[in-house]
C-alpha positions in Angstrom: -16.0 -8.9 -5.5 -17.9 -6.5 -3.3 -16.2 -4.6 -0.5 -16.3 -6.4 2.8 -19.3 -5.3 4.9 -17.5 -5.2 8.2 -15.4 -2.1 7.1 -12.1 -3.6 8.1 -11.1 -2.8 4.6 -11.0 0.9 3.9 -12.2 2.4 0.5 -8.6 3.1 -0.3 -7.3 -0.4 0.4 -10.3 -1.9 -1.4 -9.5 0.2 -4.5 -5.9 -1.0 -4.4 -7.1 -4.6 -4.1 -9.5 -4.1 -7.1 -6.6 -2.7 -9.2 -4.6 -5.9 -8.5 -7.3 -8.0 -10.2 -7.4 -5.9 -13.4 -7.8 -8.2 -16.4 -4.8 -6.6 -18.2 -1.6 -7.3 -16.3 -0.1 -4.0 -17.5 -2.9 -2.2 -15.7 -2.2 -3.8 -12.4 0.0 -2.0 -9.9 3.7 -3.0 -9.6 5.0 -4.3 -6.3 6.7 -0.9 -5.7 3.4 0.9 -6.3 1.6 -1.5 -3.9 4.2 -0.9 -1.3 4.0 2.8 -1.6 0.2 3.0 -1.7 -0.3 0.6 1.2 2.4 2.1 3.4 1.1 5.6 2.9 -2.4 4.5 3.7 -1.4 2.8 6.9 0.9 5.7 8.0 -1.9 8.2 7.4 -4.6 6.1 9.1 -2.4 5.1 12.1 -1.0 8.6 12.5 2.1 7.4 14.4 3.2 4.4 12.4 6.1 4.8 10.1 7.7 2.1 8.0 11.4 2.1 8.7 12.6 0.1 5.7 11.9 0.5 2.0 12.7 -2.7 0.1 12.9 -0.8 -3.1 15.5 1.7 -2.1 17.3 -0.3 0.7 17.0 2.8 2.9 15.6 3.2 6.3 13.0 5.6 7.5 14.1 9.1 8.6 17.8 9.6 8.3 18.2 7.1 5.5 20.6 4.3 6.0 19.6 0.7 5.7 
């Protein structure tokens, strides 16, 4: 599937999406890898946005906790 023309989908997000469709399931990213990749991309692009909860550690954002 080609990358959407309207550029709503960044190269990075498109790459993540393509990896999810890999023929071999073991070559697809795990949910944890997806969470980390997507949240890092969004935080970097938005500049001010920070996810406060990590479902894989149960911790919050800065300062930990949950």
